[in-house]
N, C-alpha and C positions, 0 to 999 in steps of 0.2 A: 503493499500500500505506498511505498515511498514517494510514487509519483502521485501521490494524491493529497493533495492540503483545501483545509477551511481558508477560502479569501479571507484576508484580515487586513487589510487598508484600516484604517485609524478611525474612519467616517463607519462605515459599511458595518464595521464589527460594533461600535456604540449605535448604530441604528438598531442591530439585528439586536442588541441587550433591552433597546428600550421597545420595539416594534416588531417586534418577534412576527413570521406567517402566523400563528397562534393569534397574535393579538389583533395583526392586522384584518383578519378575515369575521372579529369579533364585534367590530367597531364598523358602522357603517358611514360613520361621516370625519371630517376632522374641521371642526368649524365650519363655514357654509357650503365646504368643496366633498365630494366621494371620496372618501378614501385607499386609495389605490396601492397602496403599498402594499410588498409581496414582491416572489420570483417569478415571473411572466415567462411567455416562450409561445412562438408561433408554432402552427403543426402544418407547413407546407413544403412544395420545393421551387419556394420563390429564390432560395438562393444560388438553385442551379441556374434559375432562367424566369424570369417576372414574366415575362408572357407566356402563351400555349406552347409545350414543345412535347417529344414522344420521348419515349425511355431511349437511352443508347448509352455506346459504350464507353469506358472508363477511356478518357482523351487522350492521355498518355502510354499508356502500358497496356491496350486492353490483350493484347496477346500472351502477355507475360502472365498476368494475375486473373485474368478469366474476367467474371462479371464482379470481382473487387471493387468497388469505386467504382462502379457503374451508375450513370444519369437515371435517375427516377425521371418518371411519366410526370406532367403536372397538366392541368388545367391552366394556369397562368391568375394573375392578379390585378391585371392589367385594365382598367377600365376599356371597352373596346377593345380588346387583345392587344392592340398593336401600338407600341412605341410610336410618335410623329416627327422621327428623326427628320431633319433637313437634308436634302441630298448630300452636300458637302460633308455634312456628318459620319454619314453612311461610308467615308472611307475608313475614320478613322475605328466605328464599329468592327468594318470586317477585319481591320489590321489586327483587330487585340480579339477578334473568336481564328483571328490564324497564329495566334501568338498565346494562348491561354494561361501557360504557366509559366513562359518567361514575363510579361506584362501582369498579368492578375496581382494586386497588391495581396489579397489572401495567402495565396502561394510561397511570398516573402516574410509575412506574419505582420505587414502594416494596417493602420488602425482601419476597422472600418467605413466609417463615415457614418452620415446620417441618408436616407434613412437605413442602409444594408443593418449595418447594427442591430437591427429590430429584430427582423425575419433570418439570420444567418441559424444556424442548429444548436444555437445554445441559448441558456437560460440568461435572462438577465435581471437586475432586481433592481425596484422604486423604492428609493425613500425620500417619502415626503411626509412633513410637520407641519405645525401651522402657521401660516402667513408667509413660511420661510421658501427660498429657494428649494427647488427638487432633484437630487442628484440619482443618477442612473447610473448604475454599475454592471459591464456587460462581462460576463464570462470571459468570451475570448479577446484572448492577448490582454488581460486585466483595461479593459479599456475603460472610459466612464465621461460620462459629459453633466457640467452642470445646468438645469435650464433656472433660466433666471427671472424669475416671478417680476416684469416690470416690462414696459414699452417699448416695441423694436428699437435698437438700437442703430447705432456703426461699427461694429467690429472691430479691433484696433489690428488682426491681422487675421490671414487663412491659417487654418488648421486643419489635423486630419480629422479632427470630428466637429468642426465647425465652431461657430454661437448660438445655443440656446436663449431665445425669449419665449416666456409663459404667460397663458393670461387662461382664465377659468370664464366659459360661456355657459353658464349654466351650469349642468355637470359634466360638460365636453371641458378637457385640456386640450387648448392651442396651442403649437408649438410652433413657432417658425425661426428656419435653422439659416443663420448667412454664414458666407466667407468659408464655405466646402474649399479646399486646395493644399493637396498635398506637396506642392513645390518641384522639385528636379525629385526624380525617385531614381535609384539605382535598380539597372536589371540585372539579372544573372549574366555575364560575363566581364561585367565591370562598365558598360556603357549606361549614361543619363538620360533619361527621358523626361520633359516635362508632364506631371501628373495629372490626372484626373482620377475624380472616385466612380470608382466600378461599383456598378450596382447589383449584378450577379456574378456566375461562372460563365456566364454565356457572354461578357463582353460588354455589355448596356452598361451606358456612362451617364456622369455631368460632367461642369465644370466649376471653376469656381465666380461666376457669374450666377451659380444658381440659385434660387429661393426654393426651399421647402416647408412647407408647411403643414405638418401632423395634426391630427385629431384622433384624442386618447377619450372612447366615451365608453363608461359601462353601461353593462346590459342586465347583469347579474351579481351575484357574490365572488364568482369566480371565472370570470371572463369579457371583454369588452371587446369593441370594435376598435380598428385601427385602420386611416386612411393615411395617407401621406399626398400631396399634392406636388410636383416637380414644375417650374418652370425657368425654363435658362433658354433668352433668344440664341442663342452661340450653340443652339445642337437642335431645337425642338419646334414645330411650325406652332405650334402653339402648348399651356399648360396642357395634364395630363397629371390620373392618379390611379394611387394603385390602393385596394380593404383588402384587409383579411382579419382574421380574429386571433385575439389572444388569449392564451387559458393560463390563469394561475394555477403552479404548484402547490397542491393542498398536501404533498407527503407530510407526515411530521417531522420529520428530516430534512425538509427541503433547504438548500443554503447552496451560494455557491464554491464549485472547487475553481480548483487552479487549474487554467492552460496558459502558459505565457509558452505560445512558439518558438517565439525568437531561436532556441535549439535547432529546431527541426528545420528551419530554416537553412542554417548557416553553411549545409553542402549546397544547397541552391544558389546561394547568391556569393560565395564567398569561396567553392571549390577549387576552384583555379588558381587563389592565393595558397590554399592551405594545400596543395598539389605540388604549388612550385615550393613552400618551404619542404614538405617531408623529401624531395629530392636535392636538397645545396648539403 
Protein backbone atom coordinates (compact mmCIF):
# COMPACT_ATOMS: atom_id res chain seq x y z
CA UNK A 1 0.00 0.00 0.00
CA UNK A 2 3.01 2.29 -0.14
CA UNK A 3 1.87 3.90 -3.38
CA UNK A 4 -1.47 4.94 -1.87
CA UNK A 5 -1.43 7.88 0.53
CA UNK A 6 -4.09 10.24 1.79
CA UNK A 7 -4.37 13.63 0.17
CA UNK A 8 -3.01 15.82 2.97
CA UNK A 9 -2.59 19.41 1.95
CA UNK A 10 -3.15 21.61 4.97
CA UNK A 11 -6.36 23.20 3.70
CA UNK A 12 -7.94 19.96 2.53
CA UNK A 13 -7.05 18.17 5.75
CA UNK A 14 -8.62 20.90 7.89
CA UNK A 15 -11.74 20.85 5.75
CA UNK A 16 -12.03 17.09 5.99
CA UNK A 17 -12.02 17.32 9.77
CA UNK A 18 -14.61 20.10 9.90
CA UNK A 19 -16.72 19.17 6.88
CA UNK A 20 -16.28 15.44 6.36
CA UNK A 21 -18.40 13.69 3.76
CA UNK A 22 -20.86 12.55 6.45
CA UNK A 23 -21.36 16.12 7.68
CA UNK A 24 -21.81 17.37 4.14
CA UNK A 25 -24.68 14.97 3.48
CA UNK A 26 -26.32 15.66 6.84
CA UNK A 27 -26.68 19.41 6.28
CA UNK A 28 -28.57 20.64 3.22
CA UNK A 29 -27.49 24.30 3.25
CA UNK A 30 -24.67 26.56 4.32
CA UNK A 31 -26.20 29.95 4.94
CA UNK A 32 -28.30 30.82 1.91
CA UNK A 33 -26.45 28.43 -0.42
CA UNK A 34 -26.87 24.69 -0.96
CA UNK A 35 -24.19 22.56 0.66
CA UNK A 36 -22.04 21.04 -2.10
CA UNK A 37 -19.22 19.89 0.14
CA UNK A 38 -18.00 16.41 -0.64
CA UNK A 39 -16.10 14.24 -3.08
CA UNK A 40 -17.57 14.23 -6.58
CA UNK A 41 -16.90 12.48 -9.86
CA UNK A 42 -18.20 12.37 -13.42
CA UNK A 43 -19.17 8.95 -14.79
CA UNK A 44 -18.70 9.20 -18.55
CA UNK A 45 -16.14 9.02 -21.34
CA UNK A 46 -15.73 12.77 -21.86
CA UNK A 47 -12.00 12.66 -21.10
CA UNK A 48 -11.51 10.38 -24.09
CA UNK A 49 -13.64 12.53 -26.39
CA UNK A 50 -16.27 15.19 -25.69
CA UNK A 51 -18.01 14.39 -28.96
CA UNK A 52 -19.83 11.11 -29.74
CA UNK A 53 -17.31 8.39 -30.57
CA UNK A 54 -16.98 4.67 -31.13
CA UNK A 55 -14.78 2.34 -29.14
CA UNK A 56 -11.25 2.07 -30.46
CA UNK A 57 -7.87 0.47 -29.82
CA UNK A 58 -5.13 1.84 -27.61
CA UNK A 59 -3.82 4.74 -29.74
CA UNK A 60 -0.19 3.92 -28.99
CA UNK A 61 0.39 0.21 -28.55
CA UNK A 62 -2.73 -1.75 -29.50
CA UNK A 63 -0.70 -4.65 -30.93
CA UNK A 64 1.46 -4.90 -27.82
CA UNK A 65 -1.16 -4.70 -25.06
CA UNK A 66 -4.34 -5.89 -26.75
CA UNK A 67 -7.51 -4.39 -25.25
CA UNK A 68 -5.68 -2.77 -22.31
CA UNK A 69 -5.96 0.99 -22.69
CA UNK A 70 -8.63 0.74 -25.40
CA UNK A 71 -10.93 3.74 -25.92
CA UNK A 72 -14.46 3.21 -24.54
CA UNK A 73 -17.39 4.33 -26.69
CA UNK A 74 -19.34 7.40 -25.64
CA UNK A 75 -22.53 9.25 -26.58
CA UNK A 76 -20.81 12.62 -26.13
CA UNK A 77 -21.60 15.53 -23.83
CA UNK A 78 -21.64 18.42 -26.34
CA UNK A 79 -24.95 20.13 -27.08
CA UNK A 80 -25.66 19.36 -30.72
CA UNK A 81 -22.94 16.70 -30.78
CA UNK A 82 -20.20 18.71 -32.51
CA UNK A 83 -17.72 21.38 -31.44
CA UNK A 84 -18.00 24.37 -33.86
CA UNK A 85 -14.37 24.85 -34.88
CA UNK A 86 -13.36 27.59 -37.28
CA UNK A 87 -11.80 26.17 -40.47
CA UNK A 88 -8.35 27.53 -39.59
CA UNK A 89 -8.53 26.02 -36.08
CA UNK A 90 -9.05 22.53 -37.45
CA UNK A 91 -5.43 22.44 -38.61
CA UNK A 92 -4.28 22.51 -34.98
CA UNK A 93 -6.98 19.96 -34.08
CA UNK A 94 -5.78 17.52 -36.72
CA UNK A 95 -2.17 17.99 -35.61
CA UNK A 96 -3.21 17.24 -32.04
CA UNK A 97 -4.98 14.08 -33.12
CA UNK A 98 -1.97 12.91 -35.08
CA UNK A 99 0.33 13.40 -32.06
CA UNK A 100 -1.79 12.42 -29.06
CA UNK A 101 0.92 11.09 -26.77
CA UNK A 102 3.51 13.65 -27.81
CA UNK A 103 1.19 16.65 -27.36
CA UNK A 104 -1.55 15.79 -24.82
CA UNK A 105 -0.70 17.58 -21.53
CA UNK A 106 -2.20 14.65 -19.61
CA UNK A 107 0.58 12.36 -20.87
CA UNK A 108 3.17 14.76 -19.46
CA UNK A 109 1.28 15.16 -16.14
CA UNK A 110 0.68 18.87 -16.73
CA UNK A 111 -2.30 20.41 -14.94
CA UNK A 112 -5.52 19.71 -16.88
CA UNK A 113 -7.20 23.12 -16.88
CA UNK A 114 -10.91 23.90 -16.81
CA UNK A 115 -13.30 22.27 -17.59
CA UNK A 116 -11.27 19.07 -18.20
CA UNK A 117 -10.32 18.66 -14.53
CA UNK A 118 -14.01 18.08 -13.75
CA UNK A 119 -14.56 15.03 -15.97
CA UNK A 120 -11.21 13.28 -15.88
CA UNK A 121 -11.61 9.74 -14.47
CA UNK A 122 -10.52 10.85 -11.00
CA UNK A 123 -12.52 12.27 -8.08
CA UNK A 124 -12.35 15.84 -6.86
CA UNK A 125 -13.37 17.50 -3.60
CA UNK A 126 -15.37 20.69 -3.14
CA UNK A 127 -14.60 22.51 0.11
CA UNK A 128 -17.19 25.18 0.88
CA UNK A 129 -17.56 27.38 3.95
CA UNK A 130 -19.72 30.28 5.06
CA UNK A 131 -19.55 33.19 2.59
CA UNK A 132 -15.94 32.36 1.76
CA UNK A 133 -14.08 31.41 -1.38
CA UNK A 134 -14.56 27.79 -2.45
CA UNK A 135 -11.61 25.41 -2.85
CA UNK A 136 -11.70 22.56 -5.35
CA UNK A 137 -9.01 19.89 -4.90
CA UNK A 138 -8.46 17.31 -7.64
CA UNK A 139 -6.91 13.87 -7.19
CA UNK A 140 -5.16 14.07 -10.58
CA UNK A 141 -1.68 15.58 -10.11
CA UNK A 142 -2.79 17.19 -6.82
CA UNK A 143 -4.30 19.99 -8.91
CA UNK A 144 -6.48 22.59 -7.21
CA UNK A 145 -8.18 25.90 -7.78
CA UNK A 146 -9.81 28.60 -5.70
CA UNK A 147 -13.19 29.91 -6.80
CA UNK A 148 -13.11 33.56 -5.74
CA UNK A 149 -16.62 34.46 -4.62
CA UNK A 150 -16.58 37.96 -6.07
CA UNK A 151 -17.28 39.87 -9.26
CA UNK A 152 -15.38 38.76 -12.34
CA UNK A 153 -12.06 40.59 -12.54
CA UNK A 154 -9.00 40.76 -14.75
CA UNK A 155 -6.52 37.97 -13.91
CA UNK A 156 -2.92 39.15 -13.57
CA UNK A 157 -1.42 36.19 -15.45
CA UNK A 158 -2.30 33.12 -17.51
CA UNK A 159 -2.03 29.83 -15.61
CA UNK A 160 -2.74 26.15 -16.26
CA UNK A 161 -5.91 26.20 -14.14
CA UNK A 162 -6.88 29.80 -14.95
CA UNK A 163 -8.50 32.20 -12.49
CA UNK A 164 -12.06 31.42 -11.37
CA UNK A 165 -14.73 33.82 -10.08
CA UNK A 166 -18.00 32.52 -8.62
CA UNK A 167 -21.41 33.69 -7.53
CA UNK A 168 -24.66 32.04 -6.54
CA UNK A 169 -27.69 32.47 -8.79
CA UNK A 170 -30.38 30.91 -6.63
CA UNK A 171 -29.13 27.39 -5.94
CA UNK A 172 -26.75 27.36 -8.93
CA UNK A 173 -23.05 28.09 -8.48
CA UNK A 174 -21.93 30.01 -11.58
CA UNK A 175 -18.17 30.06 -12.12
CA UNK A 176 -16.35 32.13 -14.76
CA UNK A 177 -12.79 31.05 -15.52
CA UNK A 178 -10.37 33.23 -17.50
CA UNK A 179 -6.66 33.25 -18.39
CA UNK A 180 -6.30 29.55 -19.12
CA UNK A 181 -2.88 29.47 -20.71
CA UNK A 182 0.08 27.17 -20.13
CA UNK A 183 2.48 29.26 -22.25
CA UNK A 184 5.33 27.26 -23.77
CA UNK A 185 5.37 23.54 -23.01
CA UNK A 186 8.13 20.99 -23.45
CA UNK A 187 7.28 18.12 -25.76
CA UNK A 188 8.95 14.70 -25.69
CA UNK A 189 12.25 15.05 -27.51
CA UNK A 190 12.93 18.50 -26.08
CA UNK A 191 11.10 20.74 -28.55
CA UNK A 192 9.00 23.61 -27.20
CA UNK A 193 5.51 24.53 -28.40
CA UNK A 194 2.99 27.25 -27.60
CA UNK A 195 0.64 25.55 -25.19
CA UNK A 196 -3.12 25.21 -25.42
CA UNK A 197 -5.54 23.63 -22.97
CA UNK A 198 -6.58 20.20 -24.18
CA UNK A 199 -10.20 19.31 -23.42
CA UNK A 200 -9.87 15.56 -23.95
CA UNK A 201 -7.58 12.86 -25.33
CA UNK A 202 -9.04 13.39 -28.81
CA UNK A 203 -7.20 16.69 -29.16
CA UNK A 204 -10.08 19.13 -28.71
CA UNK A 205 -8.71 22.35 -27.26
CA UNK A 206 -9.12 25.98 -26.24
CA UNK A 207 -6.62 28.85 -25.98
CA UNK A 208 -5.87 31.60 -23.46
CA UNK A 209 -8.51 33.74 -25.20
CA UNK A 210 -11.27 31.46 -23.89
CA UNK A 211 -13.96 32.23 -21.34
CA UNK A 212 -15.38 29.18 -19.56
CA UNK A 213 -18.64 29.58 -17.64
CA UNK A 214 -19.56 26.61 -15.46
CA UNK A 215 -22.87 25.99 -13.68
CA UNK A 216 -23.17 23.57 -10.74
CA UNK A 217 -26.82 22.89 -9.82
CA UNK A 218 -27.68 20.38 -7.05
CA UNK A 219 -30.55 18.06 -8.00
CA UNK A 220 -30.59 15.92 -4.86
CA UNK A 221 -28.40 15.09 -1.88
CA UNK A 222 -25.86 13.13 -3.93
CA UNK A 223 -25.88 14.40 -7.49
CA UNK A 224 -25.87 17.70 -9.36
CA UNK A 225 -26.09 18.94 -12.92
CA UNK A 226 -22.90 20.34 -14.42
CA UNK A 227 -22.57 22.40 -17.56
CA UNK A 228 -19.77 24.46 -19.05
CA UNK A 229 -20.12 26.96 -21.88
CA UNK A 230 -16.91 27.76 -23.75
CA UNK A 231 -16.34 30.87 -25.83
CA UNK A 232 -13.09 31.38 -27.74
CA UNK A 233 -13.41 33.50 -30.91
CA UNK A 234 -9.94 32.45 -32.07
CA UNK A 235 -11.02 28.78 -32.27
CA UNK A 236 -14.82 28.46 -32.49
CA UNK A 237 -17.51 30.04 -34.65
CA UNK A 238 -19.84 30.40 -31.63
CA UNK A 239 -20.01 29.53 -27.92
CA UNK A 240 -20.84 25.88 -27.19
CA UNK A 241 -21.85 23.89 -24.13
CA UNK A 242 -21.19 20.52 -22.49
CA UNK A 243 -23.55 18.95 -19.94
CA UNK A 244 -23.28 15.99 -17.55
CA UNK A 245 -24.31 14.86 -14.07
CA UNK A 246 -21.82 14.71 -11.22
CA UNK A 247 -22.14 12.16 -8.41
CA UNK A 248 -21.14 12.45 -4.76
CA UNK A 249 -19.09 9.57 -3.37
CA UNK A 250 -21.15 8.29 -0.41
CA UNK A 251 -18.65 5.66 0.71
CA UNK A 252 -17.96 5.99 4.44
CA UNK A 253 -14.21 6.07 3.67
CA UNK A 254 -14.46 8.49 0.73
CA UNK A 255 -11.29 10.55 0.37
CA UNK A 256 -8.83 11.76 -2.23
CA UNK A 257 -5.80 9.54 -2.63
CA UNK A 258 -2.43 10.63 -3.88
CA UNK A 259 -1.88 10.59 -7.65
CA UNK A 260 1.29 12.55 -8.29
CA UNK A 261 2.00 11.46 -11.83
CA UNK A 262 5.20 13.40 -12.58
CA UNK A 263 7.43 10.32 -12.01
CA UNK A 264 5.26 8.38 -14.49
CA UNK A 265 6.00 10.87 -17.27
CA UNK A 266 9.75 11.33 -16.77
CA UNK A 267 10.74 8.70 -19.33
CA UNK A 268 8.39 10.20 -21.90
CA UNK A 269 9.64 13.76 -21.39
CA UNK A 270 13.27 13.25 -20.50
CA UNK A 271 14.08 9.76 -21.76
CA UNK A 272 16.55 11.06 -24.29
CA UNK A 273 18.46 12.91 -21.56
CA UNK A 274 18.34 9.98 -19.16
CA UNK A 275 19.64 7.58 -21.77
CA UNK A 276 22.36 10.05 -22.70
CA UNK A 277 23.52 10.28 -19.11
CA UNK A 278 23.61 6.51 -18.67
CA UNK A 279 25.76 6.15 -21.77
CA UNK A 280 28.42 8.47 -20.38
